[in-house]
PyMOL commands that place a pseudoatom at each C-alpha (Angstrom):
pseudoatom trace, name=CA, resn=MET, resi=1, chain=A, elem=C, hetatm=0, pos=[17.117, -50.361, 97.775]
pseudoatom trace, name=CA, resn=LYS, resi=2, chain=A, elem=C, hetatm=0, pos=[17.610, -47.936, 94.886]
pseudoatom trace, name=CA, resn=LEU, resi=3, chain=A, elem=C, hetatm=0, pos=[20.995, -49.541, 94.223]
pseudoatom trace, name=CA, resn=THR, resi=4, chain=A, elem=C, hetatm=0, pos=[19.342, -52.969, 94.026]
pseudoatom trace, name=CA, resn=ARG, resi=5, chain=A, elem=C, hetatm=0, pos=[16.881, -51.716, 91.401]
pseudoatom trace, name=CA, resn=GLU, resi=6, chain=A, elem=C, hetatm=0, pos=[19.695, -50.169, 89.378]
pseudoatom trace, name=CA, resn=LEU, resi=7, chain=A, elem=C, hetatm=0, pos=[21.692, -53.395, 89.531]
pseudoatom trace, name=CA, resn=LYS, resi=8, chain=A, elem=C, hetatm=0, pos=[18.691, -55.440, 88.393]
pseudoatom trace, name=CA, resn=LYS, resi=9, chain=A, elem=C, hetatm=0, pos=[18.140, -53.033, 85.494]
pseudoatom trace, name=CA, resn=GLU, resi=10, chain=A, elem=C, hetatm=0, pos=[21.799, -53.318, 84.518]
pseudoatom trace, name=CA, resn=GLU, resi=11, chain=A, elem=C, hetatm=0, pos=[21.580, -57.117, 84.722]
pseudoatom trace, name=CA, resn=LYS, resi=12, chain=A, elem=C, hetatm=0, pos=[18.575, -57.075, 82.381]
pseudoatom trace, name=CA, resn=ASP, resi=13, chain=A, elem=C, hetatm=0, pos=[20.432, -54.748, 80.003]
pseudoatom trace, name=CA, resn=VAL, resi=14, chain=A, elem=C, hetatm=0, pos=[23.458, -57.057, 79.964]
pseudoatom trace, name=CA, resn=VAL, resi=15, chain=A, elem=C, hetatm=0, pos=[21.313, -60.118, 79.298]
pseudoatom trace, name=CA, resn=LYS, resi=16, chain=A, elem=C, hetatm=0, pos=[19.487, -58.273, 76.522]
pseudoatom trace, name=CA, resn=GLU, resi=17, chain=A, elem=C, hetatm=0, pos=[22.784, -57.214, 74.925]
pseudoatom trace, name=CA, resn=GLU, resi=18, chain=A, elem=C, hetatm=0, pos=[24.174, -60.743, 75.251]
pseudoatom trace, name=CA, resn=LYS, resi=19, chain=A, elem=C, hetatm=0, pos=[21.169, -62.168, 73.391]
pseudoatom trace, name=CA, resn=TRP, resi=20, chain=A, elem=C, hetatm=0, pos=[21.537, -59.501, 70.694]
pseudoatom trace, name=CA, resn=LEU, resi=21, chain=A, elem=C, hetatm=0, pos=[25.244, -60.248, 70.262]
pseudoatom trace, name=CA, resn=LEU, resi=22, chain=A, elem=C, hetatm=0, pos=[24.633, -63.991, 70.026]
pseudoatom trace, name=CA, resn=GLN, resi=23, chain=A, elem=C, hetatm=0, pos=[22.048, -63.344, 67.326]
pseudoatom trace, name=CA, resn=GLU, resi=24, chain=A, elem=C, hetatm=0, pos=[24.554, -61.145, 65.467]
pseudoatom trace, name=CA, resn=VAL, resi=25, chain=A, elem=C, hetatm=0, pos=[27.176, -63.906, 65.618]
pseudoatom trace, name=CA, resn=GLN, resi=26, chain=A, elem=C, hetatm=0, pos=[24.694, -66.435, 64.244]
pseudoatom trace, name=CA, resn=THR, resi=27, chain=A, elem=C, hetatm=0, pos=[23.782, -64.089, 61.394]
pseudoatom trace, name=CA, resn=LEU, resi=28, chain=A, elem=C, hetatm=0, pos=[27.432, -63.525, 60.517]
pseudoatom trace, name=CA, resn=GLU, resi=29, chain=A, elem=C, hetatm=0, pos=[28.112, -67.268, 60.601]
pseudoatom trace, name=CA, resn=GLN, resi=30, chain=A, elem=C, hetatm=0, pos=[25.223, -67.854, 58.203]
pseudoatom trace, name=CA, resn=PHE, resi=31, chain=A, elem=C, hetatm=0, pos=[26.681, -65.372, 55.721]
pseudoatom trace, name=CA, resn=GLN, resi=32, chain=A, elem=C, hetatm=0, pos=[30.350, -66.196, 56.329]
pseudoatom trace, name=CA, resn=ALA, resi=33, chain=A, elem=C, hetatm=0, pos=[30.915, -67.676, 52.856]
pseudoatom trace, name=CA, resn=ASP, resi=34, chain=A, elem=C, hetatm=0, pos=[29.273, -64.681, 51.177]
pseudoatom trace, name=CA, resn=ILE, resi=35, chain=A, elem=C, hetatm=0, pos=[31.297, -62.254, 53.278]
pseudoatom trace, name=CA, resn=GLN, resi=36, chain=A, elem=C, hetatm=0, pos=[34.550, -64.026, 52.406]
pseudoatom trace, name=CA, resn=GLU, resi=37, chain=A, elem=C, hetatm=0, pos=[33.690, -63.922, 48.697]
pseudoatom trace, name=CA, resn=ILE, resi=38, chain=A, elem=C, hetatm=0, pos=[32.925, -60.195, 48.870]
pseudoatom trace, name=CA, resn=LEU, resi=39, chain=A, elem=C, hetatm=0, pos=[36.189, -59.511, 50.685]
pseudoatom trace, name=CA, resn=GLN, resi=40, chain=A, elem=C, hetatm=0, pos=[38.124, -61.414, 48.032]
pseudoatom trace, name=CA, resn=LEU, resi=41, chain=A, elem=C, hetatm=0, pos=[36.576, -59.247, 45.304]
pseudoatom trace, name=CA, resn=GLU, resi=42, chain=A, elem=C, hetatm=0, pos=[38.043, -56.072, 46.767]
for i in range(1, 42): cmd.bond("trace and resi %d" % i, "trace and resi %d" % (i + 1))
show_as sticks, trace
zoom trace
């Protein structure tokens, strides 16, 4: 039973991290042109 609770917690953590990573990807895609311009300046 304790193992089941730990697995459910880990599942929630993975889902939470997945949502965070997807949001990060969307943010980077929005600023992709700006990022490329900055990298070209270096």
